[in-house]
Each structure stands twice: as structure tokens, then as C-alpha cells.
C-alpha positions as CSV (number, residue, x, y, z in Angstrom):
1,M,-25.8,-13.9,-42.2
2,S,-29.8,-13.6,-41.3
3,D,-30.7,-10.5,-39.3
4,I,-29.9,-9.8,-36.0
5,P,-32.7,-10.8,-33.3
6,R,-34.2,-8.2,-31.3
7,R,-32.5,-7.8,-27.5
8,R,-34.8,-9.3,-24.8
9,P,-34.5,-7.0,-21.2
10,G,-31.6,-7.9,-19.2
11,R,-27.8,-8.1,-19.5
12,H,-27.1,-11.0,-22.0
13,V,-23.4,-12.0,-22.1
14,V,-21.7,-14.3,-24.6
15,V,-19.1,-16.3,-23.5
16,I,-17.1,-17.9,-26.4
17,G,-15.4,-21.6,-24.6
18,G,-16.3,-23.8,-22.7
19,G,-13.0,-25.0,-20.8
20,I,-12.7,-24.4,-17.0
21,S,-11.9,-20.7,-17.9
22,G,-15.1,-20.5,-19.5
23,L,-17.1,-22.4,-17.3
24,A,-16.0,-20.3,-14.4
25,A,-16.6,-17.1,-16.4
26,A,-20.1,-18.1,-17.1
27,H,-20.8,-19.1,-13.5
28,R,-20.1,-15.6,-11.9
29,L,-21.6,-14.0,-14.7
30,V,-25.1,-16.0,-14.3
31,T,-24.9,-15.6,-10.1
32,G,-23.9,-12.1,-11.0
33,G,-27.6,-11.5,-12.2
34,A,-26.2,-12.0,-16.4
35,R,-28.3,-13.2,-19.0
36,V,-25.0,-16.6,-20.0
37,T,-25.1,-18.0,-23.6
38,L,-21.5,-20.3,-23.5
39,L,-21.0,-21.1,-26.8
40,E,-18.2,-24.2,-26.8
41,A,-16.8,-25.4,-30.6
42,S,-16.2,-28.8,-29.7
43,G,-18.7,-31.8,-28.5
44,R,-17.3,-31.3,-24.8
45,L,-16.7,-29.0,-22.2
46,G,-14.3,-28.8,-19.9
47,G,-10.9,-28.4,-22.4
48,K,-7.6,-29.6,-20.7
49,L,-9.7,-31.1,-17.7
50,R,-11.3,-34.5,-18.9
51,A,-12.3,-37.5,-16.7
52,G,-12.4,-40.9,-17.5
53,E,-11.7,-44.4,-17.1
54,I,-9.3,-47.4,-17.4
55,A,-9.9,-51.2,-16.9
56,G,-12.9,-50.2,-15.0
57,V,-11.6,-47.3,-12.7
58,P,-12.3,-43.9,-12.9
59,V,-9.0,-41.4,-13.7
60,D,-8.2,-38.2,-15.2
61,L,-7.2,-37.9,-18.4
62,G,-5.6,-34.3,-18.1
63,A,-4.9,-32.3,-15.0
64,E,-5.2,-34.2,-12.1
65,S,-4.7,-31.7,-9.5
66,M,-5.5,-27.7,-8.2
67,L,-3.5,-25.5,-5.8
68,A,-5.4,-25.6,-2.9
69,R,-3.5,-23.1,-1.3
70,R,-4.9,-20.2,-3.9
71,P,-8.4,-20.2,-3.0
72,E,-10.4,-19.9,-5.9
73,A,-10.6,-23.7,-7.8
74,V,-11.6,-24.9,-4.3
75,E,-14.2,-22.1,-3.3
76,L,-15.4,-22.9,-7.0
77,A,-15.8,-26.6,-6.4
78,R,-17.5,-26.0,-3.5
79,A,-19.7,-23.5,-4.6
80,V,-20.9,-25.7,-7.5
81,G,-22.3,-28.7,-5.0
82,L,-18.2,-30.4,-5.0
83,A,-17.2,-29.9,-1.2
84,D,-17.4,-33.7,-0.6
85,R,-15.8,-35.0,-3.0
86,L,-12.8,-32.3,-2.7
87,Q,-9.6,-34.8,-1.2
88,P,-6.0,-34.2,-0.7
89,P,-3.0,-36.3,-2.6
90,A,-2.5,-39.9,0.3
91,T,0.9,-38.9,-0.4
92,A,2.9,-35.9,-0.9
93,T,6.5,-37.8,-1.3
94,A,7.7,-37.7,-4.9
95,G,11.3,-38.4,-6.4
96,I,13.6,-37.4,-9.0
97,W,14.9,-39.9,-11.5
98,T,18.4,-38.6,-12.3
99,R,21.9,-39.4,-12.4
100,G,20.9,-43.1,-13.1
101,S,19.0,-43.7,-9.8
102,L,15.1,-42.5,-8.5
103,R,16.2,-40.2,-5.5
104,L,14.1,-38.7,-3.4
105,M,12.6,-35.3,-4.5
106,P,14.6,-32.9,-2.1
107,K,12.9,-30.6,0.5
108,G,13.0,-26.6,1.5
109,H,13.3,-25.4,-1.8
110,M,11.3,-23.0,-4.3
111,M,10.9,-24.3,-7.6
112,G,14.2,-26.1,-7.4
113,V,16.1,-23.2,-5.4
114,P,17.3,-24.1,-2.1
115,G,16.7,-22.6,1.0
116,D,19.2,-25.1,2.8
117,L,22.2,-27.3,0.9
118,A,21.9,-30.1,3.9
119,P,18.5,-31.8,2.1
120,L,20.0,-30.8,-1.4
121,A,23.3,-32.8,-0.6
122,A,21.5,-35.5,1.1
123,S,18.9,-36.0,-2.1
124,G,22.2,-36.6,-4.3
125,V,20.5,-35.1,-7.4
126,L,23.5,-32.6,-7.2
127,S,27.5,-33.9,-8.0
128,D,29.7,-32.6,-5.6
129,E,30.8,-30.0,-8.1
130,G,26.8,-29.2,-8.7
131,L,26.5,-28.3,-4.9
132,A,29.6,-26.3,-4.8
133,R,28.8,-24.6,-7.5
134,V,25.4,-23.7,-5.6
135,A,27.0,-22.8,-2.5
136,R,28.9,-20.1,-4.7
137,D,25.5,-17.9,-4.7
138,A,25.8,-16.6,-1.0
139,E,29.7,-15.4,-2.3
140,L,28.4,-13.5,-5.6
141,P,27.8,-10.1,-6.2
142,P,24.5,-8.8,-6.6
143,T,22.8,-10.3,-10.0
144,E,21.1,-7.3,-12.2
145,I,17.5,-8.8,-12.8
146,G,15.7,-5.8,-14.8
147,D,12.1,-5.9,-15.5
148,D,12.2,-9.5,-16.0
149,V,14.5,-12.5,-16.5
150,A,14.5,-16.4,-17.5
151,I,14.6,-18.3,-14.6
152,G,17.4,-20.8,-15.8
153,T,19.2,-18.0,-17.1
154,Y,19.2,-16.4,-13.7
155,V,19.1,-19.3,-11.5
156,A,22.0,-20.7,-13.7
157,E,24.0,-17.6,-13.2
158,R,23.9,-17.6,-9.5
159,M,23.8,-21.3,-8.7
160,G,25.0,-22.9,-12.0
161,R,23.6,-24.9,-14.6
162,E,23.3,-28.8,-13.1
163,L,20.6,-26.9,-10.5
164,V,18.5,-25.7,-13.4
165,D,19.0,-28.8,-15.5
166,R,18.5,-31.7,-12.8
167,L,16.1,-30.0,-10.6
168,V,14.8,-26.7,-11.4
169,E,14.0,-27.8,-14.8
170,P,11.7,-30.9,-14.3
171,L,9.6,-28.9,-12.0
172,L,8.9,-26.2,-14.1
173,G,8.8,-28.4,-17.0
174,G,5.9,-30.2,-14.7
175,V,3.5,-27.4,-15.2
176,Y,4.7,-25.8,-18.7
177,A,6.6,-28.5,-20.4
178,G,8.8,-25.7,-21.3
179,D,12.5,-24.5,-21.5
180,P,13.3,-22.8,-18.2
181,Y,16.0,-20.8,-20.0
182,R,13.2,-19.1,-21.9
183,I,10.4,-19.3,-19.3
184,S,9.6,-15.7,-17.2
185,M,10.7,-15.9,-13.8
186,R,8.6,-13.1,-12.7
187,A,5.2,-14.6,-14.7
188,A,5.9,-18.1,-13.3
189,V,7.4,-17.7,-10.3
190,P,6.5,-14.3,-9.0
191,Q,7.7,-15.5,-5.4
192,L,11.3,-16.1,-6.6
193,F,11.3,-13.0,-8.9
194,E,10.7,-10.9,-6.0
195,L,13.7,-12.4,-3.8
196,A,16.0,-12.0,-6.5
197,R,15.2,-8.7,-6.4
198,T,15.6,-8.3,-2.8
199,H,18.0,-10.1,-1.7
200,R,21.7,-10.2,-2.7
201,S,22.1,-14.4,-2.5
202,L,18.9,-16.4,-3.5
203,L,20.3,-19.3,-1.1
204,D,19.3,-15.9,1.7
205,G,16.3,-15.4,0.1
206,V,14.5,-18.7,0.2
207,H,16.0,-19.4,3.6
208,E,14.5,-16.3,5.3
209,T,11.0,-17.4,3.3
210,Q,11.1,-20.7,4.6
211,Q,11.7,-19.4,8.3
212,R,9.2,-17.4,7.9
213,A,6.8,-20.0,6.4
214,A,7.9,-22.3,9.8
215,G,6.6,-20.0,12.6
216,R,3.2,-19.9,10.5
217,Q,-0.1,-22.5,10.7
218,Q,0.2,-23.7,7.2
219,P,-3.5,-24.1,6.1
220,G,-3.9,-27.5,4.8
221,P,-3.0,-29.5,1.8
222,V,-0.7,-27.9,-1.0
223,F,-2.9,-29.6,-3.5
224,M,-6.1,-31.0,-4.1
225,G,-8.3,-33.6,-5.9
226,I,-11.8,-33.8,-7.0
227,A,-12.5,-37.8,-6.1
228,G,-13.8,-39.3,-9.8
229,G,-11.7,-36.8,-11.4
230,I,-10.5,-33.1,-11.8
231,G,-12.7,-33.9,-14.9
232,R,-15.8,-33.4,-12.8
233,L,-15.3,-30.1,-11.8
234,P,-15.9,-28.3,-15.6
235,L,-19.4,-30.7,-15.7
236,A,-20.9,-29.4,-12.3
237,V,-19.7,-26.0,-13.3
238,A,-21.9,-26.1,-16.3
239,D,-24.8,-28.0,-14.6
240,A,-24.6,-25.3,-11.8
241,V,-24.9,-22.5,-15.0
242,R,-27.8,-24.3,-16.6
243,A,-29.8,-24.5,-12.9
244,A,-29.2,-20.8,-13.2
245,G,-30.8,-20.1,-16.4
246,G,-27.2,-19.5,-18.6
247,E,-27.5,-21.5,-22.0
248,I,-24.6,-23.8,-23.1
249,R,-24.7,-24.8,-27.0
250,T,-22.0,-27.4,-27.5
251,D,-20.8,-28.3,-31.1
252,T,-21.1,-24.9,-32.0
253,P,-18.2,-22.9,-33.3
254,V,-18.0,-19.4,-33.3
255,S,-17.2,-17.4,-36.7
256,A,-16.6,-14.0,-36.1
257,I,-17.6,-11.3,-33.2
258,G,-18.2,-8.0,-34.4
259,R,-20.3,-4.8,-33.1
260,D,-23.1,-2.4,-35.0
261,A,-25.6,0.4,-33.7
262,D,-26.9,-1.8,-31.0
263,G,-24.3,-3.4,-29.4
264,W,-22.4,-7.0,-30.0
265,W,-23.1,-9.6,-32.1
266,V,-21.6,-13.3,-32.3
267,G,-21.6,-15.0,-35.7
268,L,-22.3,-18.7,-35.8
269,G,-22.4,-19.4,-39.7
270,A,-25.5,-18.0,-40.7
271,E,-26.8,-17.1,-37.2
272,R,-26.1,-13.5,-35.3
273,L,-26.5,-14.0,-31.6
274,A,-26.9,-10.9,-30.3
275,A,-25.4,-9.8,-26.7
276,D,-24.5,-6.8,-24.3
277,A,-21.3,-8.2,-23.8
278,V,-18.9,-10.8,-25.1
279,V,-15.8,-12.5,-22.7
280,V,-13.4,-14.8,-25.1
281,A,-12.1,-17.4,-23.1
282,T,-9.9,-19.8,-25.8
283,P,-6.7,-20.0,-26.1
284,A,-4.7,-17.7,-28.0
285,P,-5.2,-19.2,-31.9
286,A,-8.8,-18.9,-31.6
287,A,-8.8,-15.5,-29.9
288,T,-6.5,-14.6,-32.4
289,R,-8.5,-15.4,-35.4
290,L,-11.7,-13.6,-33.3
291,L,-10.2,-10.3,-32.8
292,D,-8.5,-9.7,-35.8
293,D,-10.7,-7.3,-37.1
294,L,-12.2,-5.6,-34.0
295,A,-8.6,-5.2,-31.9
296,P,-5.6,-5.7,-34.5
297,A,-2.9,-4.9,-31.9
298,A,-4.2,-7.6,-29.5
299,A,-4.5,-10.3,-32.0
300,G,-0.8,-9.5,-32.9
301,E,0.2,-10.1,-29.7
302,L,-1.8,-13.4,-29.2
303,A,-0.5,-14.3,-32.5
304,S,3.3,-14.3,-30.8
305,V,2.2,-17.1,-27.8
306,R,3.4,-20.5,-28.4
307,Y,1.9,-23.6,-26.9
308,A,3.9,-27.1,-26.2
309,S,2.0,-30.1,-26.8
310,M,2.2,-33.2,-25.2
311,A,0.6,-36.9,-24.4
312,L,-0.3,-38.4,-21.1
313,V,-0.4,-42.7,-21.0
314,T,-2.4,-44.1,-18.8
315,M,-1.7,-47.8,-17.7
316,A,-3.6,-50.3,-15.6
317,F,-1.7,-52.8,-14.3
318,R,-2.2,-55.8,-11.6
319,R,-1.9,-54.6,-8.3
320,A,0.3,-57.9,-7.8
321,D,2.3,-56.7,-10.5
322,A,2.9,-53.2,-9.5
323,E,4.0,-54.1,-5.8
324,G,7.5,-53.6,-5.9
325,L,7.0,-49.8,-7.0
326,P,7.8,-47.1,-4.6
327,S,5.3,-45.7,-2.1
328,G,5.1,-42.4,-3.3
329,S,3.0,-40.2,-6.1
330,G,5.9,-40.7,-8.7
331,F,8.7,-39.7,-10.4
332,L,10.0,-36.6,-12.7
333,V,12.5,-36.7,-15.3
334,P,15.2,-33.9,-16.0
335,P,15.6,-33.9,-19.8
336,V,19.6,-34.3,-19.2
337,D,19.2,-37.4,-18.6
338,G,18.5,-38.3,-22.0
339,R,14.8,-40.5,-21.3
340,K,11.6,-40.3,-23.3
341,I,9.4,-39.4,-20.3
342,K,9.3,-36.4,-18.6
343,A,7.3,-37.4,-15.5
344,S,5.4,-41.0,-14.2
345,T,2.4,-40.3,-11.4
346,F,1.8,-43.5,-9.7
347,A,-1.8,-42.4,-9.7
348,S,-3.1,-45.4,-7.4
349,N,-0.6,-44.5,-4.7
350,K,-1.5,-40.7,-5.0
351,W,-4.9,-40.5,-5.0
352,G,-7.0,-42.8,-2.4
353,W,-10.2,-42.3,-4.7
354,I,-8.6,-44.2,-7.4
355,A,-7.3,-46.9,-4.8
356,D,-10.5,-47.5,-3.6
357,A,-12.2,-48.1,-6.8
358,G,-9.6,-50.5,-8.3
359,P,-8.2,-52.1,-4.7
360,G,-6.9,-55.2,-7.6
361,T,-5.7,-52.7,-10.2
362,F,-2.8,-50.2,-10.2
363,V,-3.1,-47.0,-12.2
364,L,0.0,-44.9,-13.5
365,R,0.4,-42.4,-16.1
366,T,3.8,-40.8,-17.8
367,S,4.0,-37.9,-20.0
368,I,5.3,-37.2,-23.2
369,G,6.6,-34.2,-25.1
370,R,8.7,-30.8,-24.2
371,F,8.4,-27.2,-25.8
372,E,9.6,-28.1,-29.5
373,E,10.7,-31.0,-28.2
374,E,7.7,-33.4,-29.7
375,A,8.9,-35.5,-32.6
376,D,8.0,-38.8,-30.3
377,L,4.5,-37.0,-30.4
378,E,4.0,-38.4,-33.8
379,R,4.4,-41.9,-33.0
380,D,1.9,-43.8,-32.8
381,D,-0.4,-44.8,-29.3
382,A,1.5,-48.3,-29.2
383,E,5.0,-46.6,-29.4
384,L,4.4,-43.7,-26.7
385,V,3.2,-47.0,-24.5
386,A,6.5,-49.1,-25.1
387,M,8.7,-45.9,-24.5
388,S,6.6,-45.5,-21.5
389,L,7.4,-49.3,-20.2
390,K,11.4,-49.4,-21.0
391,D,11.8,-45.7,-19.4
392,L,9.7,-47.7,-16.6
393,G,11.3,-50.5,-16.1
394,D,14.6,-49.2,-15.8
395,A,13.6,-47.0,-13.2
396,V,11.3,-48.6,-11.1
397,G,12.0,-52.0,-12.4
398,L,8.2,-52.4,-13.9
399,S,8.3,-55.5,-16.0
400,A,4.8,-56.4,-16.2
401,A,2.3,-55.7,-19.5
402,P,-0.5,-53.7,-18.8
403,L,-3.9,-54.7,-18.7
404,Q,-4.6,-52.2,-20.5
405,A,-3.4,-48.7,-21.9
406,R,-4.7,-45.2,-23.2
407,V,-3.0,-42.0,-24.9
408,D,-4.5,-38.7,-24.7
409,R,-2.8,-36.3,-26.9
410,W,-2.9,-33.0,-25.7
411,D,-2.0,-30.8,-28.7
412,G,-0.9,-27.1,-27.8
413,G,-2.4,-27.8,-24.4
414,L,0.3,-25.5,-22.5
415,P,0.9,-21.4,-23.3
416,Q,4.5,-21.2,-23.2
417,Y,5.3,-17.3,-20.8
418,P,8.7,-16.3,-22.0
419,V,10.4,-13.0,-20.8
420,G,8.6,-10.3,-21.1
421,H,5.1,-12.5,-20.6
422,L,3.5,-10.1,-18.4
423,A,4.0,-7.1,-20.3
424,R,2.8,-8.5,-23.8
425,V,-1.0,-9.7,-21.3
426,A,-0.7,-5.6,-20.0
427,R,-1.0,-4.9,-23.5
428,I,-3.5,-7.2,-24.6
429,R,-5.4,-5.8,-21.8
430,E,-5.6,-2.2,-22.7
431,H,-6.3,-3.0,-26.4
432,V,-8.7,-5.3,-25.4
433,A,-10.2,-2.5,-23.1
434,A,-10.4,-0.2,-26.1
435,L,-13.7,-1.9,-26.5
436,P,-16.5,-1.8,-24.2
437,G,-18.2,-4.6,-23.1
438,L,-15.4,-7.4,-24.5
439,R,-13.0,-9.3,-22.0
440,V,-10.4,-11.9,-22.8
441,C,-9.6,-14.5,-20.0
442,G,-7.9,-18.1,-19.9
443,A,-4.3,-20.0,-19.3
444,A,-2.6,-17.5,-21.9
445,Y,-2.8,-14.8,-19.8
446,D,-2.2,-15.2,-15.9
447,G,-1.1,-18.6,-15.0
448,V,-1.8,-22.0,-16.3
449,G,-2.9,-23.9,-13.4
450,I,-6.5,-23.9,-12.3
451,P,-6.8,-21.2,-9.7
452,A,-5.4,-19.0,-12.0
453,C,-7.6,-19.7,-14.9
454,V,-10.7,-19.4,-12.7
455,S,-8.9,-16.0,-11.0
456,S,-8.9,-14.6,-14.9
457,A,-12.2,-15.8,-15.7
458,H,-13.6,-14.1,-12.4
459,R,-11.8,-10.8,-13.3
460,A,-13.3,-11.0,-17.0
461,A,-16.7,-11.8,-15.4
462,D,-16.3,-9.0,-12.9
463,E,-15.4,-6.1,-15.5
464,I,-18.2,-7.1,-17.6
465,L,-21.0,-7.0,-14.9
466,A,-19.3,-3.6,-13.8
467,A,-19.5,-2.5,-17.3
468,L,-23.1,-3.4,-17.9
469,T,-24.7,-2.6,-14.2
470,P,-25.8,0.9,-15.6
471,L,-27.6,-0.8,-18.8
472,A,-29.7,-3.2,-16.2
473,Q,-30.7,-0.1,-14.2
474,G,-32.0,1.5,-16.7
475,P,-35.3,2.0,-18.5
476,G,-36.9,-1.3,-19.7
477,S,-34.0,-3.7,-18.1
478,G,-36.9,-5.8,-16.2
479,E,-35.0,-5.1,-13.0
């Protein structure tokens, strides 16, 4: 490698990774007064957020919405000039395709755990035996929960496997594409975990929570999208970083990071980039490689993070061919029903901006692939489209051929949060914190949703800025 260039005055932070976590960290750092260089190995920014089009209609090809009840992502969108493009879904009505019929999603639940049996019974999602088993929760003695527990295991013990398999799993799978009998309740649904700790009955706990919520004014929609696609968010953040003086380099893989007497350096093949601090905002496999020599204990923990892969099949139909489809936003599919798709989103129903952009076109998409059930992802694109059309025909009677179809594969897209995940994250952060000027952030730590990723990024950036403040005020800082 060439010699490390002499450091210029000012706090220079290198952010590794150009997904929404890395971009949010870079934005927080540059607006906090740091000089920032963001490095992305691929030729595209945004990670799992990607906007595109089909049949001339703009669509999201990755994540399509963000939780609005958490403020971080919406506030970031407003900060980078997207306030006038924020839009709630046009419909919040969703279905679940199970037990041979498309049924309305029952209301009044917390990630599938009901607080009232009446809506669940009316939905027809569970059999009479399954409903009776759920009702037994109110009679059972308390169940020990310990420091953590798999959400499926705990709910099945309280309310039966049928509820888990037909309602909890598809709802949880829409977020993690994972196995509810392995996913940490404490990490994935912390509110439910607290109810399990403080209430003998889950039914009673969820019911009390719903009653309290009913007495409060709800602050707007639960979810929010962006006209033109959530994929616009990372691009707008990147523009804001550049406008504030930050540098963004794509097609720039990082080969190594290290420390010497002068501070941090980042290896870019034959080039070394000097830095006062480094934020690693990559998925766990890349973070493992970068931290292996510096923080082997943290790298060892990161090496155990596993990921689910999935494919999104996006299709455009003539509007006339889709007139018989339900008016809701789409439906989920429990794996226990043995179908290929795990969900379908009626994008032209769900998002007004898609309907407006293609009034003669109907856009929908399906998702395929679950953790350790990814054999179908080895099929070619045409087979995935055919599988989707077969299930759509059975579910909603759609028989027309699409005007256009495309398949976007997200290999290793969703980190899994097994029991003990939060303890693992705490250990990783403890090991990394022993190296001043180094932080990590991203979906592998605090949540896979966009707000959680932004929050993780802000935490890392704020800790870096706090650590660098004495440097900025020292001699020769230029401030």
C-alpha cells in the first residue's frame, strides 16, 4: 500500500457501506460538523431500498414503506427535502389467504396475538379448535419467560400452534422472512415481551394495551411511503450529504481497516485513506471480515448472524384484467398452507402515486423465500413468475398474462434475530467500544425496519461526534 496521506485539519470520518444505515450515519455526521467520506463497494447506493419501474410505472423494487409511528425515518425524509412526497397508504385493509379462502386480516392483535377473540373468530382464520385453544390462555398458569424466548414457542404454549402458524408466522415473516419458533420475542416484538413478563394472560395484556391506545389520539398513519418510491430516500440523503460537503464514492470496496500512531486508516486496495474515526455500516458478513483482526471477539459474534434470502416478483397487468381483484392492499400466506408465495401486495391499490402514474395499469408484486426454505430461489425468473401467477390464480382468480414482469433477488437480505440476539448485540458493541473512534450500525443490530436502521446509524454517529469533540476543539482544528 502507498503511504497514508497527511491528515488535513478537521474531523474526518469514513463510513463504510452505502445502504440507508451508512447514508443516515453520513448525514448525521456531516450535519454535526464532521468531514465525511462514504465508501460503497457496489455501483449503487441504497442497499435494500431501490426504486425502479415496470411498464412505465414507477415502483419500489425493495422495501416499500416505513413505520411512521417511529419518527426517525420520516424525520430523515423531511430533513432531506422529501416532506411533500410523504404519503400514507391509500388503503390499510389487508387479507390472509389460509384454509382455502382469502380472509380479512382480523383487527385487534399485536403481531397476531389477539386481545379480543371476537374479530379473530369472525375472520375464519382459525378453526373452532384453534379458537378454543387460544381462549385457554386466560385459564393457564403463568409461563416463565426468562431473559428471552422465541415468540412462536411462547405464544404456542399459551395459545396453541394454530394461531402461530396461521397468523403470527405470516405477520412476522413479512418482516424477517424467518422462523417464529426461533425469532427472539424480546428483539422482534419487545412490547409483547414486556406484556408476557408482567401479565399472566397474553389475552389480558394485549386487551389492556388496546384499551389504553383507544383512549389516546393516534398520531397519524402507522406506515408511510414516498411518492416515486421509498427507493428515493437513500438518493435524497446522498444528495444532502454531498451538498453539505461530504464525499460519496461508489464502486469502492474496502479491503481492510486499521490503526496506527496517527489514527485510523481504511484500505482501498493500493490506496489508504486516513481518518479520525470509522463507522462500519455493512451487513454482518462484510463487517466480520473488516473487524476480524481489529476486534476478533466482535467479528466472532458477527460471524454467527444468519440471513434469509428472498425474491420479489413485480408484475404489471392491464387495469381491465385486474378489475375482479379485492380492493385491499394485498394478502399474506401462512407457510402451513403449502403455497409458493408468502405474500402479495396490490401496489396500485395500496399507493396512490402508483395508481396515478399508471391509470390504465395494475401493478402487484409477490414475495418468495423464507429462512432455510430457499430452494425455489434457485429457479430462473420465468419459473418464479409462473409460480406467482399460479398462486394468484388460486387465491384471487387472476388469470391474465402480465404486460411485463421482473424478478429482483435479495440474497442475504434479511438478518435473523434468534433468541439471545440483544445480548449478542450488546457484546458486539462492548468489544467495538474498546477501540475509540470505531462504531458499527445497520440492520444486523437493532431492527430490520428503516426507522430502526436510521436510529442505529444515528447512535453510531452521535457517539463518534461526542468522541471527536475534544479533537475538534484542540490546536490546529481550524474550528
